[in-house]
C-alpha positions as a Markdown table, in Angstrom:
| # | Residue | x | y | z |
|---|---|---|---|---|
| 1 | Met | 15.2 | -19.2 | -3.7 |
| 2 | Ala | 15.2 | -18.3 | 0.0 |
| 3 | Leu | 13.2 | -15.1 | 0.4 |
| 4 | Thr | 12.5 | -12.9 | 3.4 |
| 5 | Leu | 10.1 | -10.0 | 3.3 |
| 6 | Arg | 9.3 | -7.4 | 5.8 |
| 7 | Thr | 6.9 | -4.5 | 5.5 |
| 8 | Leu | 8.5 | -1.0 | 5.9 |
| 9 | Phe | 5.5 | 1.1 | 5.0 |
| 10 | Gln | 1.7 | 0.7 | 4.7 |
| 11 | Ser | -0.9 | 3.3 | 3.5 |
| 12 | Glu | -4.0 | 3.4 | 1.4 |
| 13 | Leu | -1.9 | 4.5 | -1.6 |
| 14 | Leu | 0.9 | 1.9 | -1.4 |
| 15 | Ser | 2.8 | -0.6 | 0.7 |
| 16 | Ile | 6.6 | -1.0 | 0.6 |
| 17 | Arg | 8.4 | -4.1 | 1.5 |
| 18 | His | 12.1 | -4.9 | 1.9 |
| 19 | Gly | 13.1 | -8.2 | 0.4 |
| 20 | Val | 16.3 | -10.2 | 0.7 |
| 21 | Ala | 16.7 | -13.2 | -1.6 |
| 22 | Arg | 19.3 | -15.9 | -1.6 |
| 23 | Pro | 20.0 | -18.6 | -4.2 |
| 24 | Ala | 18.6 | -22.1 | -3.6 |
| 25 | Pro | 19.6 | -25.4 | -5.3 |
| 26 | Asp | 16.2 | -25.7 | -7.2 |
| 27 | Asp | 16.1 | -22.1 | -8.5 |
| 28 | Ser | 16.3 | -23.3 | -12.1 |
| 29 | Lys | 12.8 | -25.0 | -11.8 |
| 30 | Glu | 11.1 | -22.3 | -9.7 |
| 31 | Leu | 8.3 | -20.4 | -11.5 |
| 32 | Glu | 6.5 | -17.5 | -9.8 |
| 33 | Cys | 3.4 | -15.5 | -10.6 |
| 34 | Glu | 2.2 | -12.3 | -8.8 |
| 35 | Thr | -1.4 | -11.5 | -7.9 |
| 36 | Ala | -0.7 | -7.7 | -8.2 |
| 37 | Asp | 1.4 | -5.4 | -10.3 |
| 38 | Leu | 4.7 | -4.8 | -8.4 |
| 39 | Ile | 7.7 | -2.6 | -8.9 |
| 40 | Leu | 11.0 | -4.1 | -7.8 |
| 41 | Leu | 13.8 | -1.8 | -7.0 |
| 42 | Pro | 17.1 | -3.7 | -6.4 |
| 43 | Ile | 19.4 | -2.0 | -3.9 |
| 44 | Ala | 22.2 | -4.6 | -3.7 |
| 45 | Gly | 23.3 | -7.7 | -5.5 |
| 46 | Val | 22.3 | -8.9 | -8.9 |
| 47 | Leu | 19.4 | -10.9 | -10.3 |
| 48 | Ala | 18.3 | -12.3 | -13.6 |
| 49 | Lys | 14.5 | -12.2 | -14.4 |
| 50 | His | 13.4 | -14.8 | -17.0 |
| 51 | Asp | 10.2 | -14.1 | -18.8 |
| 52 | Gly | 10.5 | -17.1 | -21.2 |
| 53 | Pro | 13.0 | -19.4 | -22.9 |
| 54 | Lys | 16.1 | -17.4 | -23.8 |
| 55 | Gln | 14.3 | -14.2 | -22.6 |
| 56 | His | 15.9 | -12.7 | -19.5 |
| 57 | Val | 17.2 | -9.4 | -18.2 |
| 58 | Ile | 20.0 | -8.7 | -15.7 |
| 59 | Ala | 19.1 | -6.2 | -13.0 |
| 60 | Asn | 21.2 | -4.5 | -10.3 |
| 61 | Ala | 20.8 | -1.3 | -8.3 |
| 62 | Asn | 20.6 | 0.7 | -11.6 |
| 63 | His | 17.3 | -0.9 | -12.6 |
| 64 | Ala | 13.6 | -1.2 | -12.0 |
| 65 | Ile | 11.9 | -4.5 | -12.7 |
| 66 | Phe | 8.1 | -4.8 | -13.3 |
| 67 | Leu | 6.2 | -7.9 | -12.1 |
| 68 | Gly | 2.8 | -8.0 | -13.8 |
| 69 | Thr | -0.3 | -9.6 | -12.5 |
| 70 | Gly | -0.6 | -13.2 | -13.7 |
| 71 | Gln | 2.7 | -13.0 | -15.7 |
| 72 | Pro | 4.9 | -16.1 | -14.9 |
| 73 | Tyr | 8.6 | -15.5 | -14.4 |
| 74 | Arg | 11.6 | -17.1 | -12.9 |
| 75 | Ile | 14.4 | -15.5 | -10.9 |
| 76 | Thr | 18.0 | -16.7 | -10.8 |
| 77 | Phe | 21.1 | -15.2 | -9.3 |
| 78 | Pro | 24.3 | -14.8 | -11.3 |
| 79 | Gly | 27.4 | -15.6 | -9.3 |
| 80 | Asp | 25.1 | -16.8 | -6.5 |
| 81 | Leu | 25.2 | -13.4 | -4.9 |
| 82 | Gly | 21.5 | -13.0 | -4.3 |
| 83 | Asp | 19.9 | -9.6 | -4.1 |
| 84 | Glu | 18.2 | -7.1 | -1.9 |
| 85 | Ala | 15.3 | -4.9 | -3.1 |
| 86 | Leu | 12.4 | -2.6 | -2.3 |
| 87 | Val | 9.1 | -3.9 | -3.5 |
| 88 | Leu | 6.5 | -1.1 | -4.2 |
| 89 | Asp | 2.9 | -2.3 | -4.3 |
| 90 | Phe | 0.5 | 0.5 | -5.3 |
| 91 | Ser | -3.3 | 0.2 | -4.9 |
| 92 | Lys | -4.8 | -1.0 | -8.2 |
| 93 | Glu | -6.8 | 2.2 | -8.8 |
| 94 | Ala | -3.8 | 4.5 | -8.0 |
| 95 | Leu | -1.4 | 2.5 | -10.2 |
| 96 | Met | -3.8 | 2.6 | -13.1 |
| 97 | Gln | -4.2 | 6.3 | -12.8 |
| 98 | Met | -0.5 | 6.9 | -12.7 |
| 99 | Leu | 0.2 | 4.6 | -15.6 |
| 100 | Val | -2.4 | 6.4 | -17.7 |
| 101 | Asp | -0.9 | 9.7 | -16.8 |
| 102 | Ala | 2.7 | 8.6 | -17.3 |
| 103 | Ala | 2.5 | 6.4 | -20.4 |
| 104 | Gly | -1.1 | 6.1 | -21.6 |
| 105 | Val | -1.5 | 2.5 | -20.5 |
| 106 | Glu | -3.6 | 0.9 | -17.8 |
| 107 | Gln | -1.4 | -2.1 | -16.9 |
| 108 | Leu | 2.2 | -2.4 | -16.0 |
| 109 | Tyr | 2.6 | -5.3 | -18.5 |
| 110 | Ala | 1.7 | -3.5 | -21.7 |
| 111 | Pro | 3.1 | -3.9 | -25.2 |
| 112 | Val | 4.4 | -0.3 | -25.2 |
| 113 | Leu | 6.4 | -0.9 | -22.0 |
| 114 | Arg | 9.5 | -3.0 | -21.5 |
| 115 | Pro | 9.2 | -5.2 | -18.3 |
| 116 | His | 12.2 | -3.4 | -16.9 |
| 117 | Ser | 14.0 | 0.0 | -17.1 |
| 118 | Leu | 17.3 | 1.6 | -16.5 |
| 119 | Leu | 16.7 | 4.2 | -13.8 |
| 120 | Pro | 17.7 | 7.8 | -14.5 |
| 121 | Pro | 20.4 | 9.0 | -12.1 |
| 122 | Ala | 18.0 | 11.3 | -10.3 |
| 123 | Ser | 15.7 | 8.3 | -9.6 |
| 124 | Ile | 18.6 | 6.3 | -8.1 |
| 125 | Leu | 19.2 | 9.1 | -5.7 |
| 126 | His | 15.4 | 9.3 | -5.0 |
| 127 | Arg | 15.4 | 5.6 | -4.2 |
| 128 | Glu | 18.2 | 6.1 | -1.7 |
| 129 | Leu | 16.3 | 9.0 | -0.2 |
| 130 | Leu | 13.2 | 6.8 | 0.0 |
| 131 | Trp | 15.3 | 4.2 | 1.9 |
| 132 | Arg | 16.4 | 6.9 | 4.3 |
| 133 | His | 12.9 | 8.1 | 4.9 |
| 134 | Leu | 11.7 | 4.5 | 5.5 |
| 135 | His | 14.3 | 4.1 | 8.3 |
| 136 | Ala | 13.9 | 7.5 | 9.9 |
| 137 | Pro | 12.9 | 7.5 | 13.6 |
| 138 | Val | 9.7 | 9.2 | 12.4 |
| 139 | Val | 8.4 | 8.1 | 9.0 |
| 140 | Asp | 7.1 | 11.0 | 6.9 |
| 141 | Gln | 4.1 | 9.5 | 5.2 |
| 142 | Leu | 3.7 | 12.3 | 2.6 |
| 143 | Ala | 7.4 | 12.2 | 1.7 |
| 144 | Val | 7.5 | 8.4 | 1.3 |
| 145 | Gln | 4.4 | 8.5 | -1.0 |
| 146 | Glu | 5.6 | 11.4 | -3.1 |
| 147 | Ile | 9.1 | 9.9 | -3.6 |
| 148 | Ser | 7.6 | 6.6 | -4.5 |
| 149 | Val | 5.3 | 8.2 | -7.1 |
| 150 | Ser | 8.3 | 10.0 | -8.5 |
| 151 | Val | 10.4 | 6.8 | -8.8 |
| 152 | Leu | 7.5 | 4.9 | -10.3 |
| 153 | Thr | 6.8 | 7.6 | -12.9 |
| 154 | Ala | 10.5 | 7.8 | -14.0 |
| 155 | Ser | 10.7 | 4.0 | -14.2 |
| 156 | Val | 7.6 | 3.7 | -16.4 |
| 157 | Gln | 8.7 | 6.5 | -18.7 |
| 158 | Ala | 12.1 | 5.0 | -19.0 |
| 159 | Ala | 10.5 | 1.7 | -20.0 |
| 160 | Cys | 8.5 | 3.2 | -22.9 |
| 161 | Arg | 9.5 | 1.6 | -26.2 |
| 162 | Asn | 8.3 | 4.6 | -28.2 |
| 163 | Arg | 9.3 | 7.9 | -26.8 |
| 164 | Ser | 7.1 | 9.8 | -29.3 |
| 165 | Gln | 4.1 | 7.9 | -28.1 |
| 166 | Leu | 5.0 | 8.9 | -24.6 |
| 167 | Asp | 5.1 | 12.6 | -25.6 |
| 168 | Gly | 1.7 | 12.1 | -27.3 |
| 169 | Val | -0.1 | 10.8 | -24.2 |
| 170 | Arg | 1.3 | 13.4 | -21.9 |
| 171 | His | -1.4 | 16.0 | -21.3 |
| 172 | Thr | -1.3 | 19.0 | -19.1 |
| 173 | Leu | -4.2 | 20.6 | -17.3 |
| 174 | Thr | -5.3 | 24.1 | -18.3 |
| 175 | Gln | -3.4 | 26.8 | -16.6 |
| 176 | Gly | -6.4 | 27.8 | -14.6 |
| 177 | Arg | -7.2 | 24.3 | -13.4 |
| 178 | Arg | -3.5 | 23.7 | -12.5 |
| 179 | Arg | -3.5 | 26.9 | -10.5 |
| 180 | Trp | -6.7 | 26.1 | -8.7 |
| 181 | Gln | -5.4 | 22.7 | -7.7 |
| 182 | Val | -2.1 | 24.0 | -6.4 |
| 183 | Glu | -3.6 | 26.9 | -4.5 |
| 184 | Thr | -6.2 | 24.7 | -3.0 |
| 185 | Val | -3.6 | 22.3 | -1.7 |
| 186 | Lys | -1.5 | 25.2 | -0.4 |
| 187 | Glu | -4.7 | 26.5 | 1.4 |
| 188 | Leu | -5.3 | 23.1 | 3.0 |
| 189 | Ile | -1.8 | 22.8 | 4.2 |
| 190 | Ser | -1.8 | 26.4 | 5.5 |
| 191 | Leu | -5.0 | 25.8 | 7.4 |
| 192 | Tyr | -4.1 | 22.4 | 8.8 |
| 193 | Pro | -0.3 | 22.1 | 8.9 |
| 194 | His | -0.4 | 19.8 | 11.9 |
| 195 | Gln | -2.5 | 17.2 | 10.1 |
| 196 | Asp | -0.7 | 14.0 | 8.9 |
| 197 | Trp | -1.5 | 14.6 | 5.2 |
| 198 | Ala | -1.2 | 11.8 | 2.7 |
| 199 | Leu | -0.6 | 12.5 | -1.0 |
| 200 | Asp | -3.8 | 10.6 | -2.1 |
| 201 | Asp | -5.8 | 12.5 | 0.5 |
| 202 | Leu | -4.7 | 15.8 | -1.0 |
| 203 | Ala | -5.2 | 14.6 | -4.5 |
| 204 | Arg | -8.8 | 13.6 | -3.7 |
| 205 | His | -9.5 | 17.1 | -2.4 |
| 206 | Val | -8.6 | 18.6 | -5.8 |
| 207 | His | -10.1 | 15.8 | -8.0 |
| 208 | Thr | -6.9 | 14.5 | -9.5 |
| 209 | Ser | -4.4 | 11.7 | -9.3 |
| 210 | Pro | -1.4 | 11.6 | -6.9 |
| 211 | Phe | 0.9 | 11.6 | -9.9 |
| 212 | His | -0.7 | 14.8 | -11.4 |
| 213 | Leu | -0.7 | 16.6 | -8.0 |
| 214 | Ser | 2.9 | 15.7 | -7.3 |
| 215 | Arg | 4.1 | 16.8 | -10.7 |
| 216 | Val | 2.0 | 20.0 | -11.0 |
| 217 | Phe | 2.7 | 21.2 | -7.5 |
| 218 | Arg | 6.5 | 20.8 | -8.0 |
| 219 | Glu | 6.3 | 22.7 | -11.3 |
| 220 | Glu | 4.1 | 25.5 | -10.0 |
| 221 | Val | 5.7 | 26.0 | -6.5 |
| 222 | Gly | 9.2 | 24.8 | -7.0 |
| 223 | Leu | 9.0 | 22.4 | -4.1 |
| 224 | Pro | 7.6 | 18.9 | -3.6 |
| 225 | Val | 4.4 | 18.9 | -1.5 |
| 226 | His | 6.0 | 17.3 | 1.5 |
| 227 | Arg | 8.7 | 20.0 | 1.6 |
| 228 | Tyr | 6.1 | 22.7 | 1.3 |
| 229 | Leu | 4.3 | 21.2 | 4.3 |
| 230 | Ile | 7.5 | 21.1 | 6.4 |
| 231 | Arg | 8.3 | 24.7 | 5.6 |
| 232 | Thr | 4.7 | 25.7 | 6.5 |
| 233 | Arg | 5.1 | 23.9 | 9.9 |
| 234 | Leu | 8.5 | 25.6 | 10.4 |
| 235 | Ala | 7.0 | 29.0 | 9.7 |
| 236 | Ser | 4.4 | 28.4 | 12.5 |
| 237 | Ala | 7.1 | 27.2 | 14.8 |
| 238 | Leu | 9.2 | 30.3 | 14.2 |
| 239 | Arg | 6.3 | 32.5 | 15.2 |
| 240 | Ala | 5.8 | 30.4 | 18.4 |
| 241 | Met | 9.5 | 30.7 | 19.2 |
| 242 | Gln | 9.3 | 34.4 | 18.9 |
| 243 | Ala | 6.6 | 34.5 | 21.5 |
| 244 | Arg | 8.6 | 32.2 | 23.8 |
| 245 | Cys | 5.4 | 30.9 | 25.4 |
| 246 | His | 6.4 | 27.3 | 25.2 |
| 247 | Asp | 9.5 | 25.1 | 25.2 |
| 248 | Leu | 10.7 | 23.6 | 21.9 |
| 249 | Ser | 9.1 | 20.2 | 22.5 |
| 250 | Gln | 5.7 | 21.8 | 23.0 |
| 251 | Ile | 6.2 | 24.0 | 19.9 |
| 252 | Ala | 7.2 | 20.9 | 17.8 |
| 253 | His | 4.1 | 19.0 | 18.8 |
| 254 | Ala | 1.7 | 21.9 | 18.3 |
| 255 | Cys | 3.1 | 22.6 | 14.8 |
| 256 | Gly | 2.7 | 19.0 | 13.6 |
| 257 | Phe | 6.2 | 17.5 | 14.1 |
| 258 | Ala | 6.1 | 14.0 | 15.6 |
| 259 | Ser | 9.0 | 14.7 | 18.0 |
| 260 | His | 11.5 | 17.3 | 19.1 |
| 261 | Ser | 14.2 | 15.5 | 17.1 |
| 262 | His | 12.1 | 15.5 | 14.0 |
| 263 | Phe | 11.5 | 19.3 | 14.4 |
| 264 | Thr | 15.2 | 19.9 | 15.0 |
| 265 | Ala | 16.3 | 17.8 | 11.9 |
| 266 | Ser | 13.7 | 19.7 | 9.7 |
| 267 | Phe | 14.8 | 23.1 | 11.1 |
| 268 | Arg | 18.5 | 22.3 | 10.4 |
| 269 | Ser | 17.8 | 21.0 | 6.9 |
| 270 | Val | 16.1 | 24.3 | 6.0 |
| 271 | Phe | 17.9 | 26.9 | 8.0 |
| 272 | Gly | 21.3 | 25.3 | 8.4 |
| 273 | Met | 21.2 | 25.4 | 12.2 |
| 274 | Thr | 19.2 | 23.9 | 15.1 |
| 275 | Pro | 16.3 | 25.8 | 16.8 |
| 276 | Ser | 18.4 | 26.2 | 19.9 |
| 277 | Gln | 21.4 | 27.6 | 18.0 |
| 278 | Ser | 19.1 | 30.2 | 16.3 |
| 279 | Gln | 17.9 | 31.3 | 19.8 |
| 280 | Gln | 21.5 | 31.4 | 21.2 |
| 281 | Arg | 22.6 | 33.6 | 18.3 |
| 282 | Gly | 19.7 | 36.0 | 18.9 |
| 283 | Met | 18.1 | 35.3 | 15.6 |
| 284 | Ile | 14.8 | 34.5 | 17.2 |
């Protein structure tokens, strides 16, 4: 197998690589073994993952494949098409926390989990959104982390062999603790909207896992954390635009946007127009 890998994203919580694999003449003899638990998200082509004699699974862009630490496997390519995939590599501690939260297990290769899953439709869209964020002129660290956690969680839950067991290990925080965590994160974002927040940083502030924070925040607020941060920055920008003390580039920088174009794109996605258009129409 001819494989090329390039890193698209790197943080304390996870790294994401883009891999392109092409068939090679000796693929039938090639055994591999990973030194970390990895989540493989095919985005094009087709592959067959062999876990043992007469044990294989076909995967395309509808699937997630789990590669467990120390678990030998072999990859072949039906039709000699090869494949293209995103490889998510979470930190060992973060992955264990999320696996416990999502499925009550500490390792990706556990008896209650299949070593692969069919992604829910929403997760396929999230994977494409993740790809778009990874190739944006300015990479939104918080958005990349939050979408990755969401895709991982859905992949693991879809891989559970026993759905009733999954329901049994799901535990929710008390309403008071949930509220405290959400309101504390909202306060941090409100006080420091210009900061380049990461999901694991915010989770540490409220003594929970990135998975819990992402899920609870969305349930309580109705928005993902990264979108709440964007809206908070935009609210600050609107006040500055009212004052007309600075040009739009200065406002964008002061409010935490990496560039004028990033500010403009965020403004349009929320308000349906650019900052300049809102000024021209006398709305600000």
